[in-house]
ROMARKOL-305734 format. One record per residue (C-alpha): residue number from 1; residue in three letters; x, y, z. Coordinates in pm, 1 decimal, m for minus. Layout:
<recs>
 num residuo       xx       yy       zz
 NUM     Ala        X        Y        Z
...
</recs>
This chain:
<recs>
 num residuo       xx       yy       zz
   1     Unk   m666.9  m1086.9  m2628.8
   2     Unk   m460.1   m796.3  m2765.7
   3     Unk   m433.0   m472.6  m2573.9
   4     Unk   m693.0   m216.8  m2690.6
   5     Unk   m549.1     83.6  m2544.0
   6     Unk   m276.8    281.4  m2727.6
   7     Unk     36.8    322.2  m2521.7
   8     Unk     47.2    665.1  m2332.4
   9     Unk    377.3    863.7  m2351.0
  10     Unk    485.4   1126.7  m2103.0
  11     Unk    522.5   1493.8  m2181.7
  12     Unk    847.6   1661.1  m2281.0
  13     Unk    811.2   1901.4  m1984.4
  14     Unk    806.8   1625.5  m1747.0
  15     Unk   1087.8   1428.3  m1911.7
  16     Unk   1321.6   1740.9  m1847.0
  17     Unk   1309.4   1660.1  m1478.9
  18     Unk   1375.5   1286.2  m1489.2
  19     Unk   1716.2   1164.5  m1354.9
  20     Unk   1959.8    981.2  m1560.0
  21     Unk   1928.2    666.0  m1333.8
  22     Unk   1636.9    435.2  m1388.4
  23     Unk   1393.9    396.2  m1105.9
  24     Unk   1383.2     29.7  m1181.0
  25     Unk   1752.5      6.2  m1097.4
  26     Unk   1697.4    184.1   m778.6
  27     Unk   1422.1    m49.2   m690.1
  28     Unk   1658.4   m348.8   m748.3
  29     Unk   1489.8   m504.4  m1064.0
  30     Unk   1700.9   m781.7  m1186.5
  31     Unk   1918.8   m804.1   m877.4
  32     Unk   1979.7  m1158.8   m745.7
  33     Unk   2101.2  m1054.0   m394.7
  34     Unk   1863.0   m965.1   m119.9
  35     Unk   1899.1   m627.9     16.7
  36     Unk   1694.1   m364.7    179.7
  37     Unk   1485.4   m114.8    m29.3
  38     Unk   1628.9    215.5   m142.8
  39     Unk   1441.3    543.1   m107.4
  40     Unk   1305.8    661.8   m440.0
  41     Unk    987.1    869.1   m421.1
  42     Unk    763.2   1022.0   m145.3
  43     Unk   1079.9   1074.5     56.9
  44     Unk   1232.1   1435.0    111.6
  45     Unk   1320.2   1562.4   m227.2
  46     Unk   1679.2   1648.2   m147.1
  47     Unk   1747.9   1273.6    m42.2
  48     Unk   1680.1   1106.0   m381.8
  49     Unk   1774.8   1127.9   m751.0
  50     Unk   1407.7   1180.1   m836.4
  51     Unk   1381.9   1498.0   m600.6
  52     Unk   1361.6   1737.0   m887.3
  53     Unk   1080.4   1528.6  m1048.7
  54     Unk    901.1   1508.2   m714.3
  55     Unk    910.5   1890.7   m686.4
  56     Unk    771.1   1928.0  m1038.9
  57     Unk    489.2   1692.1   m937.0
  58     Unk    414.5   1903.1   m627.6
  59     Unk    392.4   2214.2   m834.2
  60     Unk    124.2   2051.5  m1044.0
  61     Unk    m90.8   1922.5   m763.6
  62     Unk   m205.3   2255.4   m627.5
  63     Unk   m593.6   2273.6   m672.6
  64     Unk   m881.6   2501.5   m646.4
  65     Unk  m1130.9   2211.9   m638.4
  66     Unk  m1308.1   2261.9   m315.2
  67     Unk  m1357.5   1885.7   m263.0
  68     Unk   m984.9   1824.1   m305.6
  69     Unk   m891.7   2115.6    m77.9
  70     Unk  m1128.3   1995.2    190.4
  71     Unk  m1002.1   1633.5    166.5
  72     Unk   m640.6   1743.1    205.8
  73     Unk   m732.3   1958.8    491.1
  74     Unk   m893.9   1673.2    666.1
  75     Unk   m595.9   1449.9    599.5
  76     Unk   m372.0   1717.9    745.9
  77     Unk   m596.5   1742.4   1045.5
  78     Unk   m563.0   1371.3   1101.0
  79     Unk   m172.7   1397.8   1073.2
  80     Unk   m176.5   1682.4   1318.1
  81     Unk   m383.5   1495.2   1587.2
  82     Unk   m145.3   1479.4   1892.1
  83     Unk     14.8   1171.8   2004.8
  84     Unk    m91.9   1088.3   2368.9
  85     Unk    176.6   1081.9   2638.9
  86     Unk    299.9    737.3   2747.3
  87     Unk    105.4    639.5   3059.2
  88     Unk    328.3    551.3   3363.4
  89     Unk    124.1    247.0   3468.8
  90     Unk    188.0    m50.1   3230.6
  91     Unk   m119.0   m282.2   3177.5
  92     Unk    m13.3   m649.5   3157.1
  93     Unk   m196.0   m909.0   2959.6
  94     Unk   m111.6  m1230.9   2767.0
  95     Unk      4.1  m1173.5   2405.6
  96     Unk   m312.6  m1362.8   2271.1
  97     Unk   m530.4  m1137.2   2476.6
  98     Unk   m350.4   m827.6   2362.5
  99     Unk   m386.2   m936.2   1999.4
 100     Unk   m757.7   m988.5   2035.2
 101     Unk   m810.9   m651.7   2201.1
 102     Unk   m596.7   m455.7   1943.1
 103     Unk   m798.0   m604.2   1665.7
 104     Unk  m1123.8   m512.6   1826.8
 105     Unk  m1027.7   m165.9   1900.0
 106     Unk   m867.7   m112.8   1555.5
 107     Unk  m1199.4   m207.2   1394.6
 108     Unk  m1402.7     13.8   1637.3
 109     Unk  m1182.5    309.4   1529.4
 110     Unk  m1247.7    247.2   1160.1
 111     Unk  m1021.0     m7.1   1028.9
 112     Unk  m1181.4   m262.0    780.1
 113     Unk   m926.5   m531.9    853.6
 114     Unk   m632.2   m584.4   1096.2
 115     Unk   m323.5   m802.3   1091.5
 116     Unk     m5.8   m836.5   1306.3
 117     Unk    346.3   m879.0   1177.2
 118     Unk    691.3   m884.2   1330.2
 119     Unk    906.2   m587.3   1224.2
 120     Unk   1200.2   m704.8    999.9
 121     Unk   1510.2   m506.9    897.3
 122     Unk   1441.3   m581.6    528.8
 123     Unk   1119.6   m382.4    540.2
 124     Unk   1323.9    m72.0    640.0
 125     Unk   1481.0    162.2    371.0
 126     Unk   1851.1    187.6    331.6
 127     Unk   1988.4    480.5    537.0
 128     Unk   1687.2    461.8    796.8
 129     Unk   1732.8    316.0   1138.4
 130     Unk   1527.1    m11.4   1215.3
 131     Unk   1243.3     89.1   1456.0
 132     Unk   1294.0    m46.8   1804.2
 133     Unk    935.9   m159.2   1837.0
 134     Unk    897.3   m540.3   1763.5
 135     Unk    546.3   m547.7   1628.1
 136     Unk    362.4   m388.1   1330.0
 137     Unk    m19.1   m365.3   1351.9
 138     Unk   m122.9   m343.4    987.8
 139     Unk   m457.9   m165.1    905.8
 140     Unk   m662.2   m181.5    589.3
 141     Unk   m915.3     80.0    493.2
 142     Unk  m1137.8     22.5    194.2
 143     Unk  m1217.4    284.8    m74.6
 144     Unk  m1543.1    370.4   m252.0
 145     Unk  m1550.7    150.6   m575.1
 146     Unk  m1757.4    387.2   m774.9
 147     Unk  m1531.5    675.0   m707.8
 148     Unk  m1211.5    468.5   m791.1
 149     Unk  m1367.6    350.2  m1109.4
 150     Unk  m1345.7    709.2  m1245.2
 151     Unk   m958.2    719.1  m1191.6
 152     Unk   m773.2    913.9  m1286.7
 153     Unk  m1007.6   1202.3  m1182.5
 154     Unk  m1058.2   1446.7   m904.4
 155     Unk  m1330.5   1227.4   m759.6
 156     Unk  m1075.1    937.8   m730.7
 157     Unk   m819.3   1167.6   m585.1
 158     Unk  m1064.4   1298.9   m323.7
 159     Unk  m1152.6    933.3   m236.8
 160     Unk   m786.9    830.8   m210.1
 161     Unk   m703.6   1137.7     14.3
 162     Unk  m1008.1   1064.9    230.2
 163     Unk   m905.2    706.2    291.6
 164     Unk   m537.6    819.4    380.0
 165     Unk   m700.2   1042.0    627.3
 166     Unk   m899.4    763.4    773.9
 167     Unk   m607.3    526.3    782.9
 168     Unk   m402.8    798.8    952.5
 169     Unk   m677.4    873.2   1204.5
 170     Unk   m727.4    514.5   1287.8
 171     Unk   m358.9    447.1   1321.5
 172     Unk   m298.2    759.4   1547.7
 173     Unk   m595.9    672.2   1772.8
 174     Unk   m492.8    310.6   1809.4
 175     Unk   m131.9    421.1   1901.5
 176     Unk   m295.4    669.9   2158.7
 177     Unk   m507.4    381.9   2302.0
 178     Unk   m196.9    161.5   2343.2
 179     Unk      4.9    446.2   2497.1
 180     Unk   m276.9    487.1   2738.1
 181     Unk   m215.3    137.6   2837.0
 182     Unk    142.6    214.5   2912.0
 183     Unk    289.9     60.8   2593.7
 184     Unk    492.4    250.0   2338.4
 185     Unk    320.8    290.0   1999.8
 186     Unk    395.9    494.8   1683.3
 187     Unk    148.8    544.8   1402.4
 188     Unk    186.9    579.5   1025.8
 189     Unk    m70.3    644.6    775.5
 190     Unk     84.3    760.8    449.1
 191     Unk     77.7    876.1    176.4
 192     Unk    438.9   1003.0    225.7
 193     Unk    700.5    728.6    255.7
 194     Unk    825.4    682.5    609.9
 195     Unk   1117.4    459.7    722.2
 196     Unk    968.6    132.0    599.3
 197     Unk    767.0    m49.2    333.2
 198     Unk    402.7   m133.1    411.8
 199     Unk    313.6   m407.7    147.8
 200     Unk    563.0   m690.4    269.5
 201     Unk    467.1   m662.8    618.4
 202     Unk     94.9   m651.5    520.2
 203     Unk    144.9   m978.4    327.5
 204     Unk    316.1  m1132.6    638.3
 205     Unk     15.4  m1003.1    853.6
 206     Unk   m243.0  m1196.5    642.1
 207     Unk   m374.1   m886.4    449.3
 208     Unk   m360.7  m1056.2    117.9
 209     Unk   m147.7  m1164.0   m178.0
 210     Unk     67.2   m945.6   m410.9
 211     Unk   m104.8   m894.1   m734.9
 212     Unk     33.3   m856.2  m1088.8
 213     Unk    m29.7   m485.1  m1055.7
 214     Unk    216.3   m463.0   m773.6
 215     Unk    m38.4   m400.6   m494.1
 216     Unk   m218.9   m625.4   m250.7
 217     Unk   m529.6   m838.6   m337.3
 218     Unk   m733.4   m880.6    m14.2
 219     Unk   m977.5  m1161.2      8.2
 220     Unk  m1285.5   m925.6     59.9
 221     Unk  m1164.1   m576.9    m22.9
 222     Unk   m988.1   m685.2   m344.5
 223     Unk   m731.7   m445.2   m441.1
 224     Unk   m941.9   m139.9   m358.8
 225     Unk   m781.1    m30.7    m16.0
 226     Unk   m509.1    159.8    164.1
 227     Unk   m277.2     65.4    426.9
 228     Unk   m172.6    231.2    762.7
 229     Unk     13.7     80.2   1063.6
 230     Unk    102.7    112.6   1421.0
 231     Unk    446.1     16.8   1546.7
 232     Unk    438.9   m103.5   1920.4
 233     Unk    611.8   m307.5   2188.3
 234     Unk    302.5   m452.4   2342.7
 235     Unk    324.6   m832.0   2350.8
 236     Unk    131.2   m964.5   2045.3
 237     Unk     90.7  m1284.6   1828.4
 238     Unk    182.0  m1263.6   1464.8
 239     Unk    m63.5  m1359.6   1204.1
 240     Unk     14.3  m1596.4    909.7
 241     Unk      2.6  m1496.4    538.8
 242     Unk   m331.3  m1559.3    370.8
 243     Unk   m292.1  m1737.1     46.8
 244     Unk   m620.2  m1797.0   m137.4
 245     Unk   m506.4  m1822.1   m501.1
 246     Unk   m484.5  m1467.7   m611.2
 247     Unk   m119.7  m1526.1   m724.3
 248     Unk   m216.3  m1808.2   m940.2
 249     Unk   m514.7  m1609.1  m1085.1
 250     Unk   m289.8  m1318.5  m1182.3
 251     Unk    m76.2  m1554.0  m1388.4
 252     Unk   m342.5  m1592.1  m1647.6
 253     Unk   m520.2  m1259.4  m1602.2
 254     Unk   m449.3   m954.2  m1819.0
 255     Unk   m702.8   m709.7  m1695.9
 256     Unk   m489.9   m474.1  m1517.3
 257     Unk   m218.5   m496.0  m1793.6
 258     Unk   m460.7   m399.9  m2056.3
 259     Unk   m629.7   m125.8  m1844.7
 260     Unk   m285.1     51.7  m1785.3
 261     Unk   m234.8    342.6  m2009.3
 262     Unk    149.3    349.2  m1990.1
 263     Unk    174.6    m27.8  m2033.8
 264     Unk    362.2    m42.3  m1696.8
 265     Unk    250.5   m386.8  m1582.3
 266     Unk    477.2   m681.3  m1672.2
 267     Unk    316.4  m1015.7  m1773.6
 268     Unk    556.5  m1226.8  m1584.4
 269     Unk    735.3  m1209.0  m1238.0
 270     Unk   1078.6  m1051.3  m1218.0
 271     Unk   1364.3  m1085.3   m980.6
 272     Unk   1361.6   m795.9   m749.6
 273     Unk   1624.9   m754.9   m474.3
 274     Unk   1656.7  m1136.5   m470.5
 275     Unk   1297.5  m1229.5   m480.3
 276     Unk   1089.6  m1343.6   m778.2
 277     Unk    780.8  m1135.6   m772.0
 278     Unk    517.0   m925.7   m966.0
 279     Unk    671.9   m576.7  m1030.0
 280     Unk    552.7   m274.4  m1202.6
 281     Unk    788.1    m72.6  m1434.4
 282     Unk    853.2    243.2  m1221.9
 283     Unk    985.1    440.8  m1529.4
 284     Unk    652.7    394.6  m1715.1
 285     Unk    411.6    401.4  m1417.9
 286     Unk    523.5    709.8  m1245.0
 287     Unk    511.5    957.3  m1538.5
 288     Unk    138.8    887.2  m1590.0
 289     Unk     65.4    909.2  m1229.4
 290     Unk    264.3   1255.7  m1225.8
 291     Unk     67.0   1414.7  m1507.2
 292     Unk   m274.1   1297.1  m1383.4
 293     Unk   m222.5   1380.8  m1014.5
 294     Unk   m255.9   1002.7   m928.6
 295     Unk   m386.9    686.4  m1093.4
 296     Unk   m509.2    373.5   m934.4
 297     Unk   m670.4    261.1  m1262.3
 298     Unk   m534.0    m94.8  m1203.5
 299     Unk   m677.2   m108.5   m860.8
 300     Unk  m1024.1    m45.0   m979.5
 301     Unk   m986.6   m263.4  m1284.5
 302     Unk   m874.6   m568.6  m1079.2
 303     Unk  m1154.1   m835.2  m1102.8
 304     Unk  m1120.4   m889.6   m723.4
 305     Unk  m1209.1   m520.6   m654.2
 306     Unk  m1570.2   m527.0   m778.1
 307     Unk  m1798.8   m530.6   m472.6
 308     Unk  m1905.1   m874.8   m364.5
 309     Unk  m1682.5  m1044.6   m628.0
 310     Unk  m1363.2  m1147.5   m435.3
 311     Unk  m1544.5  m1399.0   m207.0
 312     Unk  m1703.8  m1567.6   m518.7
 313     Unk  m1365.7  m1578.5   m692.7
 314     Unk  m1196.0  m1727.0   m388.5
 315     Unk  m1458.4  m2005.9   m355.2
 316     Unk  m1408.8  m2086.2   m730.2
 317     Unk  m1031.2  m2089.8   m690.8
 318     Unk  m1057.6  m2325.0   m392.5
 319     Unk  m1299.6  m2551.7   m581.1
 320     Unk  m1070.4  m2564.8   m876.7
 321     Unk   m764.0  m2641.1   m660.7
 322     Unk   m936.5  m2962.1   m536.3
 323     Unk  m1019.8  m3097.9   m870.1
 324     Unk   m802.9  m3392.3   m983.5
 325     Unk   m567.1  m3292.4  m1260.2
 326     Unk   m611.1  m3482.6  m1577.5
 327     Unk   m316.9  m3717.1  m1674.1
</recs>
């Protein structure tokens, strides 16, 4: 089916602030060699070629909307919650017991799903030190579907901000709980980029498959969620990736592509830093995001994101996989 939306184009005002280097080149699109990711956006503006553009974006995001102001204040309050001191007494348990306990506590603190991955150097941005903690506890927090369906809008922006606050708060409190057990733990909740990527470890932790829109597809939350994490040295057991057919489904699905105003979603996988994967065109996606104070159209448009739909899709994909192929 042909695309119905006209392709959106950025304003001349924004284009004045764009660097000469392509964001896709910084991200490593087309590169055959494996390497660590490069900082590009949401890092300190002085540290990247897109810094002037990032400042332009910040100047546009000031808001008098009381709901946005309140959501941002709550997110900042979550960020400002203190990190507890490390207890002198170290609680010892087997790794399996710690994994079960960590997941239970994380859910009690507000996470909708929890997974465990090993920290790897290739998750860490170039120029940043690899964290000393061995483990990444990845947290997922779902978003309200009806709010996200309105993206890009102030209502969707408020919802995204609220969930970043929830993820931050959950990560901070889980880290504090671990520190109270005598185990080092450091929380990260977004949205600003830290020292490492979240999507690759989330895939390793069983949080879902990478979708054509460049974000994760979770087996129950679809694409409608945000990530946070806790780094820790407590003994844990890593989870396995969860492959349920979303990657194959994306191959023949065009929903997110057709819904994307700047036409930033590629129809086929591309080589990115030595890995063949789905990749979104940074130079098309970011301008629309910047001028609309956010986006997430593709996350709400994804068929897996509709409430109650993902499990049904997965059951159909599993049934289809068992059918004998015709000669």
